[in-house]
N, C-alpha and C positions, 0 to 999 in steps of 0.2 A: 572711186569709190570700190577699188581691188583691196587696198591696204587696210580699212578697216576689218573686211572678213576675214583677212590671214591674221590681223591682231586677235580678233574674237577667237579663232581656232587656237591660237597659241596660249591665250590666256586661260579659257575655258576648256579646251580639251588637251591640256598639258599632261606629258607622260603615261598617254593612253596607248595600249598595246592589244590588239585583238587578234586572236590565233583561233582557226578553224582546223576541227579534225575532218576525219576522211566520210562521216557519217552524212554530212549535209552541207558539201562546200557552196551551194548556191545560197543558201541562206546565209552564210557568213559573207559572202561578197555583197548580197544585199544590205545588211546590216552595216558593212563598212561604207558603202556608197551613201546611205543614210547619214551616217556620221562624217562623211566626206574626208575619211583618213583612207590609207592604203593598208591593206592587209599584211599582217607580218608574216613571214615565211617560217613554216613549217613542214620538215622531210619527216614523213612516216612510212616506214618500210617494215615487212616482215620477212623474216629468216625462212628457210626452207623447213624447218621444224614447226613454224607457226608463231614463234616469239616476236613481239612487236618492238621494233627501234625507233626512237624518237630524236630527231636533231632539230633543236630550236636555232635557227640561222641568223636571227636578229638578236641584239642586244636587250635583255629585260632588266638590267640591273636599274633599281629603284624606280621601277614602272609599275602602273596600274593595268593588270594583265587580265583579260576577259578571253576565256576558252570556249568556243561554241562547239557543242557536241550533242546531238539528239540521239534518245536511247533508242533508236531504231535498227533496221538490218540485221546484221550481225551484233546482237547486243552485247555480249561478253567481250567480244574483241573491241567493240567499240568503247565499253567501259573501262577495259585495262588501259587502251590507248590513252583515254581520258586522265586516267589517274598517274600513268606515266608522265604525260605532258603537265600536269600540276607539281609532281614531285620534281621535275626537270627545271620549271621555272622557279620554284621555292629554293633549288640548288644553286640557281643562277642570280640569286640574290633578288628575286622581285619584292616589290615592296608590299604589294597586295594581289592575290589569285582569285578570281571570281570565275566559277564554274556556270556557264549559260547552257540549261538543259531544256530546250523547248518540251521535249516528251521525256519526262522523268523515267528511268527504267526501275523494274522491280517494285513498282509502288502499289501493285495490285496483285494478290496470288490467293488461291482459295484457301479457306479455313479448315475445310472438310477433305479429308483424303479421298481418292478414288472419285472425286466429282468435279474434276475441272471444268465441266462444260454449265455447271449451275451456278457456281460462284466463282470469281476471280477469272483469271486468265484462262483462255480456253487450252486444249490440247492440241497437238497436230492432226490436220484434217487434210484430206486428199479431194481432188477437183472430181466432181459428178457432173452428169448431163441431166437430170432430172430432179427437181426441188419440189417439196411438198408446201413449203412456207407456213406449216400447220403450228398454231399454237403450243401444243403438246411437244416438248423437244423429246426425240428419240435417245434411246439409250447408247450412250458411248461405248464403242467396241474397239479393242486394238486393231491397229493396223496389220494386214496379215495379205499374204498373195495366194489368190484363189488358185487351186490346182495343183499345188506343190506339195510333194509328199516327203514327209521326214526321211534321212538317209543314215543307215546304222553305220557309223566307221568303225565299231567295234568288231562286228561279224562281217566286214567286207575283205574279200580276199583278191588276189591278183585277177582271178578270172573274171569276177562279176564286173570288177574295174573296168577290164578292158570291154566288159559288154555294156555298161552302163553309159549312154551318151552324156549324160550330165559329167561324168568324171572324165571319160576319154577328152572331152574337148580342152581340158587344162593341159593334156600333151602337146598340143597344137604350139608352133613356135610365132604364132601371132601376138599382137599388143593389146588385145580386147580385154578389157577388165573382166574377170570372171564373177558371175552372179552368185551370192551367197547362198549356199544350200542350208536348208533347215533340217536340224536333227535333233533327236531326244538323247540326252545323255544319260546312260544308265546309272542308278541309284546303287551305291553298294553301302549296305549297313554294315559296320563293325561291332555295333553293340547291340545285343540281342534286346536289350532293356528299353532301348530308346524307341521312340514312337515320331512319325512324321506327322504332327499334328500341327494345323494351323487353324486358330479360332476363325470362325465366320464372323462377317463384319456386315452389318445392316446398311440401310441407306444413309443413315447418319454418320457413319464411321464408327459405331460403338458394337462391341462384343456382348456377348450374353452375360457376362461378369459385370458390364456397365462402364468397364475402360473406355475410353473414347481416345482414338488415334487421333495424331497431332502431326502436321508438318511443320517445316520450320518457316518462321515470318523472318523475311530477310531485309526489312525496313532499318532494323538498328545496324546491321552488318554493313548495309551501303552506306549509311550515314557516316558510320565510323570509319570506313575506308575512305571516303571523301576527305573528311576530317585529318584522317592520318597522312593522307597523302600531302597535305598543306593548303586544301581549299580554305580561304576566309571568309567566302559568301556563295550563295546559290541562288542563281536566277532560273526560275521554271515557269511554267504556265498550265492552269486548268490541272491540278494534281487530281487524281481519281479519289483519293481521301484526303481532304485538307488537313486532317490531324496528323498526316505524315511528316508534316513541319516539326512536331513535338518530338521527333528521334534525332534532331540535329541540336547541338549545342553553338551552331553559328547561326548568323542572320540568314534565313529563307525569304526571297519575296516571291510570291506566287501570284503572276500577273493571269488577268481574266481575259478572256476571248468575248466576252458577252458584250463589250461596246460595238465590237467588229460585227458580230450577229446579228445585233439590234439594229445597226445601219444597214445590214443587206436586207433585212425584212422590210424596213421602211423606204428603201429606195429602190429595190428590184422585184418587191412583189406587189402585184396591183391590187388595190383594195387591201390592203394589209389589217385596216380596222377590223375585218369581218373574220379574217382568218382564224384560226384555232391553234393555240401553241400546245403540243401534247409532249408529254415525257412518257419514253418507251418503257420505263420501269419505275418503281417507287423511289430508288436511288437517287435519281435525277430529278425528282420533284420541286426541289428548292430551286436548282438551276433554271428550270424550265417556268416556274412561276414568277422568279425576279425578272425575267424577260418579258413574260406576258402582262405583267403589273406596269412595267416601265412604259410600254408603248399601247397600254389599253385593250388588251385582246382577251377573248376568253381563254380558258384553260381545260384540258382535259389530261387524263392520267390512265394509262394501261398497267392494270395490277395483275402481277402473276405471283401466285402461290402454288407451292407444292404441299400436298398432305398425304400422309401415309394410310393407305388403305388396309386396316387392319380387320383380320376374320372375324365374324361373329362366333361367340361363345355358343355353347350348347342351350337348349331351351330351359327354362327354370321349371323346377319340379314342386315348388311350393305349393302348389293348389292339389297336389296328387292326393293327400289325404282327404280332402272334401269330396273327390268323384269317386264313383262306382269303383267296384273291384276290376272287372273287365275293362272299362276305361283306362284305368291305372295301368294294367297289364299292357295293353296294346301301346299307350305311351311310352312305357319302357322298353318293348320290343323295338318301338321307332327310335327311341334314343341310342340302343345298341347298336342298330343298323348305321346311325349316323356317326358314330364314335370313329371309325376308320377314317371317314372323309374328313370329320373335324379335325383329327390328330394330323393328317397330310396338310390341312390349311394352316393349322398353328405352328409347324415345321419350317414351313416357308417362310422368307424374309417378307416385312411389309412391301407392299408394291406402292410406289409414288405415283401419284395421279396428279397432273398439272392442270392448273385452271387457271384461264385467262378472261378478264373481263374488262370493258371500256368504262371510265367514268366519265361522262360529259356527252355532249350532242355533237356530232361531226357531220350529219347528214347534209349532203350539198354544200360542203364548206371545203375551202384550202387548209389544208392540215400542214404544220411544220414541225416534225420532229426535231428534238434537241437532246443532244447527246455529248457527252465530254470526249469519249474514245469510241471506236469501232475497229475491232479485231476481227473475227471470223464473220460478223454481220448477221449472226443468228438472231440477235434480238431485234435488231432495226428493220430486218426484212420482215420479219413474223409480225412486227408491230405496224407495218405498211400494209400488209395484208389484211390485219384485222381491220383496220381504218378504211379499207377500200371496201370491205364486206359491210361497214356500218354506213356505207353510203357516200363516204368522202370523194370530192370531186377532184381533188389534186393534193399530191403528197410531196411535200419539201421534206430533206433530210439535212440538217445543219449539224456538222459534226466538228469538233475542235480538231483531235489527233485521229486522223484517218490511217490506221496501221496496215489494214487489208490484207492479213495474211492467209496463206491457205488458198482456198477457193473463194475468198469473201469478194472479190471484183466479180467473178462468174455467177456469184449468188445474186448481187445487185443489179447486174445485167440483166437476169431473169425475172426480178422482183417487181412488186408494185411501185418502186419509188421512182417518181417523175424527175427529180433532180435532186442530184447530190451535192451538197456543198461542203467543203473542208477547207483547212487551212495548209500553208506549207510547212508547218512544223515537223512534217515528215515528208520526203520527196516524193511528189506526185506524177512525176513526168510519163511513167509506163501506165499508169492506172488513166490519166487523161488520154492517152494514145487509145486505150481500149472502149472507154465509156463515151469518148467524144463529147457531144454538146450536154450531155446529161449530167457532167460534172463541171463544176467550177470551184477554182482552187483562190482562196482569200490570202493577201499578203500580210505577215505578222512581223515582218521584219522592221517594220516603223516602230511598233512598240518596244521591241527589245534594244533598238538602237536609243530611243529615247529612255528608257530604263537604265541602260550602259551609261549616258551621257548623264543622266542625274546622279546615279551612283559615284562618277566618277569628280562632279563637283561637288558632291555632300549635299544635294538636294533631296526633298521628300519624293517617294515614288507613289504614294497613296493615290494621286490624282489619277494616275494611269487606271486604276481599279474600275472607276466609274466612267471616266469619259475617253479612255483610249487615245490613241495619239494618230 
């Protein structure tokens, strides 16, 4: 009974090589274990200046190579490592190179400048102790250190340097890393006719002239880099925007986590027929409704919109001709008194007011939040608080890619989420150690292993979209 199994592997898994990057080695081992093959050896090192060195220790000549590298952790370093590995395999005469990216990097970035917390990827955040979890998002502010004062390096002399404790600590012979000192550089104008003018920008990134500033969309660049390095195919899971596949001129297999999440709901949630599938925003409504329709559950949507609160104009004077003279004079005096106040209101930029409403009935129900990606967890924690305020009994959060950057885990630990379920497309060892029983991790290595086997055999991959593996 042993020989047919070995013959099956030699016949259907011929010339298959799986390499793993440094971003998620455990996932690579699980994929190779499901494929019943040994992981090929890859040596990745960094020089002292930060450059990446890749050595492929096994032969890949005329082999079908699959490189597993998730877009998490140090994203830029991992992506450069992936590109170098792809180029090294192509240089070593690999027959075909497929990049396996469980979490695709640079697939979501904001379209509006200076508003990273409202659309796309969030900005850097720091850990806090208290959270409000209110529906109205706060105004993002730059990171700064309270209590520090700028130091003028230009006017500093030897006497005040010795007297200043912030400067004198640099003169010690200890190996402690000095803290950076904030200072304000002096502006020197060499042209008297020049003006230091920067146009004011409103909440939508537009100036008074109507010009809308923009930021670089990196989708085409990332696709071109992968193709130029030599990738012949891409395998990923739950792209934040499925239209991202259009940037590529090579085949892209976008696998779905929907079958795994659906099986978790039907197997591990008691009385799942009575639960409510909730989308935390309008962008994920299609994903949540597909799961709700497949298992026969009700659906709810949390709608969040931001409207600009524009100041009201001066009162109308069209009826002044029909009013008496003394009444018109009083109205004119009232308008003159209101003119400075109205002028100040019109000079200020419009204030963005966030309104959040729940569409659906969740009272005394078990709610299941469905989302494809959680980074800073602002959206999903606010959604959980809104559901509990509306009378929800228990809140699950099912997420495909749990990045949990910044203080996301701390926010989830203090939030109204009763159970967090995510996949191992991103390493979750440290997060499980913090959240404990409140967090469960689902394995996606079987889906990627079956996709690799089918691509290697030339079979169809579309069956995995609906049924999983």
